[in-house]
C-alpha positions in Angstrom: 40.1 15.7 -12.0 40.2 12.3 -11.4 37.0 11.8 -13.3 38.1 13.3 -16.6 41.4 10.9 -16.8 39.3 7.9 -16.0 36.7 9.0 -18.9 40.1 9.6 -21.5 41.8 5.8 -19.9 38.3 4.3 -20.7 37.9 5.8 -24.1 41.9 5.5 -25.0 41.2 1.5 -24.4 37.8 1.6 -26.4 40.3 3.2 -29.0 43.1 0.7 -28.8 40.7 -2.3 -29.0 38.8 -0.9 -31.8 42.0 -0.7 -33.5 43.9 -3.9 -33.2 43.8 -6.7 -35.1 41.6 -9.3 -33.9 43.1 -13.3 -34.3 41.3 -16.2 -34.1 42.5 -17.0 -30.9 41.6 -13.5 -29.3 38.4 -13.7 -30.6 37.5 -17.1 -29.3 39.5 -16.5 -25.6 37.3 -13.3 -25.8 33.8 -14.9 -26.5 34.5 -17.2 -23.6 35.2 -14.8 -21.3 31.8 -12.7 -21.8 29.8 -15.1 -23.1 26.2 -15.6 -21.3 25.7 -18.8 -21.8 29.3 -19.9 -20.3 28.5 -17.7 -17.6 25.6 -19.7 -17.0 27.3 -22.6 -17.3 30.3 -21.6 -14.6 27.0 -20.9 -12.4 25.5 -24.3 -12.5 29.4 -25.9 -12.1 29.5 -23.7 -8.9 26.2 -24.8 -7.4 27.3 -28.1 -8.2 30.7 -27.5 -6.1 28.3 -25.9 -3.0 26.1 -29.4 -3.2 29.5 -31.4 -2.9 29.9 -29.6 0.3 26.9 -29.8 1.9 27.2 -33.6 1.0 30.6 -33.8 2.6 29.2 -31.9 5.7 26.8 -34.3 6.3 29.1 -36.5 8.3 29.8 -33.7 11.2 27.6 -33.3 14.0 25.1 -31.0 14.3 24.7 -28.5 17.6 21.4 -26.8 18.6 20.6 -24.6 21.3 16.9 -23.8 22.6 15.7 -21.4 25.6 12.2 -21.3 26.3 9.7 -19.4 28.4 6.2 -20.2 29.6 3.4 -19.0 31.6 0.5 -20.4 33.3 -2.8 -18.8 34.4 -6.0 -20.1 36.2 -7.4 -22.8 38.1 -5.3 -25.8 38.6 -4.9 -28.6 40.7 -2.8 -28.2 43.9 -1.0 -30.9 45.7 -3.9 -31.0 48.1 -6.0 -32.6 45.3 -8.1 -29.3 45.1 -8.3 -26.7 42.7 -6.7 -22.9 43.5 -6.0 -19.8 41.0 -2.4 -19.8 40.9 -0.4 -18.4 38.1 3.7 -20.1 37.2 6.3 -19.5 35.2 9.3 -22.1 33.4 12.3 -21.0 31.6 13.9 -23.9 30.3 17.8 -24.1 28.6 19.0 -26.8 26.6 21.9 -27.5 24.0 22.1 -30.6 21.9 24.0 -32.3 19.4 23.6 -35.6 16.9 26.1 -37.3 15.2 25.5 -40.3 12.2 27.0 -43.4 12.9 25.7 -45.6 10.1 23.2 -44.3 7.3 23.1 -47.7 5.0 26.1 -45.7 3.1 23.9 -43.3 2.0 26.7 -40.2 3.3 29.0 -41.7 1.1 27.3 -42.4 -1.9 25.9 -39.0 -1.8 29.2 -37.9 -1.5 30.3 -39.6 -4.8 27.3 -38.5 -6.4 27.5 -35.1 -5.9 31.3 -35.6 -7.0 30.4 -36.9 -10.5 27.8 -33.9 -10.8 30.5 -31.7 -10.2 32.6 -33.5 -12.9 30.0 -33.7 -15.3 28.9 -29.9 -14.9 33.0 -28.7 -15.5 32.9 -31.1 -18.6 29.7 -29.3 -19.7 30.8 -26.1 -19.2 33.8 -26.9 -21.4 30.9 -28.6 -23.9 29.9 -24.3 -24.4 33.2 -22.9 -24.2 33.9 -25.2 -27.5 30.4 -24.8 -29.1 30.9 -20.5 -28.9 34.4 -21.5 -29.9 32.8 -23.3 -33.1 30.5 -19.9 -33.8 33.3 -17.5 -33.6 35.1 -19.8 -35.8 32.8 -19.8 -38.7 32.1 -16.3 -37.9 35.9 -15.4 -38.4 35.5 -17.2 -42.0 33.0 -15.6 -42.9 34.4 -12.5 -42.3 37.8 -13.7 -44.2 35.4 -14.9 -47.3 33.7 -11.9 -47.1 36.8 -9.5 -47.1 38.3 -11.5 -50.0 35.1 -11.1 -51.7 35.1 -7.3 -51.2 38.6 -7.0 -52.9 37.8 -9.3 -56.2 34.6 -6.7 -56.5 37.0 -3.9 -55.9 39.7 -5.1 -58.4 36.6 -5.4 -61.0 36.0 -1.8 -60.4 39.6 -1.2 -60.9 39.7 -2.8 -64.3 36.6 -1.0 -65.6 37.5 1.7 -64.5 40.9 1.6 -66.4 38.7 0.2 -69.5 36.4 3.4 -69.1 39.2 5.6 -69.3 41.1 3.6 -72.1 37.9 3.8 -74.5 37.6 7.8 -73.5 40.9 8.1 -74.6 40.3 6.3 -78.0 36.8 8.0 -78.5 38.5 11.1 -78.0 41.3 10.4 -81.0 37.6 8.9 -82.8 38.9 5.0 -82.6 35.9 3.9 -80.8 32.4 4.5 -80.8 30.3 6.2 -77.7 28.1 2.9 -78.2 31.3 0.9 -76.9 31.9 3.6 -74.4 28.6 3.5 -72.7 28.3 -0.2 -72.2 31.6 0.2 -70.6 29.9 2.5 -68.5 27.0 0.5 -67.6 29.7 -2.5 -66.7 31.6 -0.7 -64.6 27.8 1.0 -63.0 27.3 -2.7 -62.5 30.8 -3.6 -60.7 30.2 -0.4 -58.4 27.0 -2.2 -57.2 28.3 -5.9 -57.0 31.5 -4.0 -54.7 28.8 -2.1 -52.8 26.6 -5.6 -52.0 30.2 -7.2 -51.0 30.6 -4.2 -48.5 27.5 -4.3 -46.9 27.9 -8.3 -46.3 31.1 -7.7 -44.7 29.7 -5.1 -42.7 27.0 -7.4 -41.5 29.3 -10.2 -41.2 31.4 -7.9 -39.0 27.6 -7.1 -37.2 27.5 -10.6 -36.5 31.0 -11.8 -35.0 30.9 -8.5 -32.4 27.5 -9.5 -31.2 28.9 -13.1 -30.5 31.7 -11.2 -28.7 29.4 -9.3 -27.1 30.7 -6.6 -28.6 29.2 -2.5 -27.8 29.6 -1.8 -31.3 31.5 -3.3 -34.7 32.6 0.1 -35.3 36.6 -0.3 -35.9 36.7 -3.9 -35.6 38.7 -5.6 -38.0 40.0 -9.8 -38.3 43.7 -10.4 -39.2 43.7 -12.1 -42.3 46.1 -15.5 -42.1 49.4 -14.8 -43.4 50.4 -15.9 -46.6 47.5 -18.3 -46.1 46.4 -18.3 -50.2 50.0 -18.8 -51.1 49.9 -22.3 -48.8 46.5 -23.6 -49.9 47.5 -23.3 -53.0 50.4 -25.0 -52.9 49.6 -27.5 -50.9 46.9 -28.1 -54.0 50.0 -28.5 -56.2 51.3 -30.8 -53.4 48.0 -33.3 -53.4 47.2 -31.7 -50.0 49.9 -32.5 -47.3 47.3 -32.4 -44.6 46.4 -36.6 -43.4 42.9 -36.8 -43.5 42.1 -40.0 -41.0 39.1 -42.0 -41.5 35.8 -40.8 -40.0 36.3 -44.1 -37.4 39.4 -43.0 -36.6 38.7 -39.5 -36.0 35.5 -41.0 -33.6 38.0 -43.3 -31.5 40.1 -40.5 -30.3 36.6 -38.0 -30.0 35.3 -40.2 -27.6 37.9 -40.2 -25.3 38.2 -36.2 -25.0 35.3 -34.8 -26.2 33.4 -33.2 -23.6 29.8 -34.0 -23.5 30.8 -37.4 -23.9 32.9 -37.3 -21.4 29.7 -35.6 -19.3 27.2 -37.9 -20.0 29.7 -40.7 -19.0 29.9 -38.8 -15.6 26.1 -38.8 -15.2 26.2 -42.5 -16.1 28.4 -43.1 -13.5 26.3 -41.0 -11.8 23.2 -43.0 -11.5 24.8 -46.8 -10.2 25.4 -44.1 -6.9 21.3 -42.8 -7.0 20.8 -46.4 -6.7 22.6 -47.1 -3.9 21.1 -44.2 -2.0 18.0 -45.5 -2.7 19.3 -48.9 -1.5 20.2 -47.5 1.8 15.9 -47.2 2.8 16.4 -50.9 3.3 19.2 -50.6 6.1 18.7 -49.5 9.7 20.2 -46.3 10.9 22.6 -45.4 13.9 23.0 -42.0 15.6 24.6 -41.0 18.7 22.3 -37.8 20.4 23.8 -35.9 23.9 22.6 -33.1 25.5 22.3 -30.7 28.5 20.2 -28.3 29.8 18.2 -26.8 32.7 15.2 -25.0 33.7 14.2 -22.6 36.4 10.2 -22.4 37.5 7.6 -20.6 40.1 4.7 -20.6 41.3 2.4 -18.1 43.3 1.5 -18.8 46.5 4.7 -20.2 47.0 8.3 -19.4 48.2 10.9 -20.9 45.4 14.5 -21.2 44.8 16.7 -18.4 43.3 17.4 -18.8 39.4 21.0 -19.5 40.2 20.2 -22.7 42.9 17.3 -24.0 40.7 19.6 -23.9 37.4 22.2 -25.8 39.2 19.8 -27.9 40.8 18.1 -28.8 37.5 21.3 -29.2 35.5 21.1 -32.5 34.0 23.0 -34.3 30.5 22.2 -36.7 28.3 23.7 -39.7 26.2 21.6 -42.1 24.0 21.6 -44.1 20.4 19.1 -44.4 18.0 18.9 -47.5 15.7 16.0 -46.9 13.3 14.6 -50.6 11.9 12.9 -50.1 8.3 9.8 -52.9 8.1 7.4 -51.7 5.8 7.3 -47.9 4.4 4.3 -48.8 1.6 7.0 -50.0 -0.6 7.8 -46.1 -1.1 12.1 -47.8 -0.6 11.0 -50.5 -3.6 9.8 -48.3 -5.4 12.5 -45.4 -5.3 15.1 -48.2 -6.2 13.2 -49.1 -9.3 12.7 -45.7 -10.2 16.8 -45.0 -9.9 17.2 -48.2 -12.2 15.3 -46.4 -15.4 16.9 -43.3 -14.6 19.9 -44.6 -15.2 18.6 -47.0 -18.6 17.5 -43.5 -19.5 21.0 -42.1 -18.9 22.5 -45.0 -21.1 20.3 -44.4 -23.9 21.2 -40.6 -23.6 25.1 -41.6 -23.8 24.6 -44.0 -26.0 22.6 -40.3 -28.5 25.4 -38.6 -27.9 28.0 -40.5 -28.6 25.9 -40.9 -32.6 25.6 -37.7 -32.4 29.3 -37.1 -32.0 29.7 -39.8 -34.9 27.4 -38.1 -36.8 29.0 -34.7 -37.0 32.3 -36.1 -37.5 31.2 -37.8 -40.9 29.8 -34.7 -41.8 33.1 -32.8 -41.4 35.1 -36.0 -42.6 32.8 -35.5 -46.4 32.7 -32.0 -45.8 36.8 -32.0 -45.9 36.9 -34.4 -48.9 34.6 -32.4 -51.0 36.3 -28.8 -50.2 39.8 -30.7 -51.0 38.0 -31.6 -54.6 36.6 -28.0 -54.7 40.2 -26.1 -54.2 41.6 -28.2 -56.8 39.3 -27.8 -59.1 39.0 -24.4 -58.0 42.6 -23.5 -58.2 42.5 -25.2 -62.3 39.6 -23.4 -63.1 41.4 -19.8 -61.6 44.3 -20.6 -63.4 42.5 -21.1 -66.6 39.9 -18.3 -66.5 43.3 -16.3 -65.5 45.1 -17.6 -68.8 42.2 -16.9 -71.1 41.2 -12.8 -69.6 45.1 -12.0 -70.1 44.7 -13.2 -73.7 41.5 -11.6 -74.4 43.0 -8.5 -72.8 45.6 -8.2 -74.8 43.1 -9.2 -78.1 40.9 -6.4 -76.9 43.5 -3.9 -76.4 44.4 -5.1 -79.8 41.2 -4.4 -81.6 40.8 -8.0 -82.1 38.3 -9.0 -79.5 35.1 -6.8 -79.0 34.0 -5.6 -75.0 31.5 -8.2 -74.9 33.9 -11.0 -74.9 36.5 -8.9 -72.8 33.9 -8.1 -70.7 33.0 -12.2 -70.6 36.4 -13.5 -69.8 37.0 -11.1 -67.5 33.6 -12.0 -65.5 34.9 -15.4 -65.9 37.8 -15.0 -64.6 36.5 -12.4 -61.5 33.8 -15.6 -60.7 37.0 -18.2 -60.5 38.5 -15.8 -58.3 35.0 -15.7 -56.1 35.0 -19.6 -56.2 38.4 -19.9 -55.5 38.1 -17.6 -52.1 35.3 -19.8 -51.5 36.9 -23.0 -52.0 40.1 -21.8 -50.1 38.2 -20.8 -46.7 35.8 -23.7 -46.7 38.3 -25.9 -46.8 40.6 -24.1 -44.3 37.2 -24.4 -41.6 36.7 -28.0 -42.4 40.5 -29.0 -42.4 40.4 -26.8 -38.6 37.1 -28.7 -37.4 38.3 -31.9 -38.2 41.5 -30.8 -35.3 39.7 -29.5 -33.2 37.6 -33.1 -33.2 40.7 -34.1 -32.1 41.3 -32.6 -29.7 43.3 -29.4 -31.1 42.6 -26.1 -30.5 40.6 -24.1 -33.5 43.3 -22.2 -35.4 44.3 -21.5 -39.2 
């Protein structure tokens, strides 16, 4: 009985997931949790954690034990300075430890290096999350746009369908010709084709989103439209936009202190300083402390040997010692290691500069795209209002027999085209506005 219950629960869970309307935040959170690239960056961060733990453990003493058993056969020199065939065996036991006392500051610098690498890996992880959030936001806006375009296309079908019904009624009473009805039916067929294409485009964008979210199927997936978004954008246009747009330099100044890609490169630049110090550790002497204890058991054929326990007791030994190693000449290896570390620092500085320039270019692009989207939205609102007024007047003239069907369809197409242009301008501005705020450290939201 348990298996059917589990299967039913799984099916019900999938059904509820399919029925819900996904918000942008839900899409972003789900993508971050399930994206493979993000998981790979998380694994890299965990690797850095282990490397930091290994570096810290270098301060600890080591401990090792050994056991040896040796056998010897054949002729050998005796105490009487003669040769004879003898068999010998020996058993040895030892336990030793070593503690680094001074390593030329290599251990503390290695710990600091791995700590910075861990922080950089954490910043890389956040950058990967931000990248997937941006991709999800783009796909989300595209779905919203295609949904609006589909609605516009179906409204066009509804208008054409109403006109076909109206012309059919007028044809029945002999007030219009069959040619006019046929022309309107052809227009309606074209509208149906446009609506079908719009629906197909919507299905494809939904598929792209579900693939981005790592969902098994796009069936039942739908996004939530921002509440009253169209009205708020129209009103903001009439008020010359309440959204305060900062200059690219102002946005860039804020982004420098919060964007994870900048933080990651800055941390790696700091870590190169520790790399230089680690290389310089080869110039210093090293001091270590060693201690151990051991014993052995020995037998020779033809001789009476003490018992195992007695020999182990009598042969028991201990030792303590310090080892000082002074570098004198190692074929310029240390010198070249230091030079290589300094070159790595210079390269990392270039990478940081390049990352900053890339960020500034992205902000510039987003800024001017937002400005263009503002202007486009303003123009689209005015164009939609004008074309709607023209369409309503032309519709009234057409229904009163004062305009031809060609004039009516032209006015209708202009109106619906302005609706599509306005929809595109709305969501383009919506996304660019959110992107600007995202560069300033805010969450992506509409």
